[in-house]
N, C-alpha and C positions, 0 to 999 in steps of 0.2 A: 545547424541543429545544436541546441544547447547540450553540453556535456554535464551529466549529473553523477554524483557519487551514490549509486544505487545501493540499497541495503535490503536484505531479505531476512526473514525469520530463520532461526536455526531449526525450526520445525519443518521447514520446506524441504522437499526432496530434491537433492542436488541435480540429478540427471533427467528427471521426468518433466521438468518445466512446470512443476506444480507449485507456483509461488506468485505472490504479489510482492512487488518491490516498491520501496519508498525512498524518497530523497528530498533534500531541501531545495526549494526553488528560489527564484528572485523575490526580494521583498518579504521574506519570511514564509512564503507559500510552501505547502507540502505537495509534492507530486507523486502520483501512484501509477504503476503500470503492471500489466499482466506479463509475465515472462514469455508466454507463448506468442504474444503479439506486442512486442516492445514499442511499436510505432504509435500505439494509442496511449496517450498520457492524460490522466485526469488530474486537475489541480484543485486543491482544497486549502483550508487554512488550519492552524493549530487548534482553534476552538472546536471546529466541526469534527476534525479527526479525533480529538480528545473525547467528544461526546459519543462518537461511533465506537471507540475502543471501550468506553465505559459500558455501553450497551452490549457489546460482545462479552465482556467480562461478567455482566449480569445475566447472561443467557438469553437475551432478547431475540437472538437470531438462531438459536439452537435448532429450531424446526426447519431451517434451510439446509442443514448438513446431515 
C-alpha cells in the first residue's frame, strides 16, 4: 500500500472522524479519503479539484449541508 502524507482541514473535528483528507499522489494526482473509512481512496487531478473547490466557495453545494 502506498504511504501518503495525508492532510486535513483545520475545520475538521479531531476526534470525531469528521473529515476528508487529501494528499499528493503519483504523477501529480490528488488523492482523497474519508477518515472513517481510510481504505477507500479516490484519485483526481489538480484541475478537477480546483474546479470543485471553486464551486464550494461559490456556494454551489450549500444545499447539501
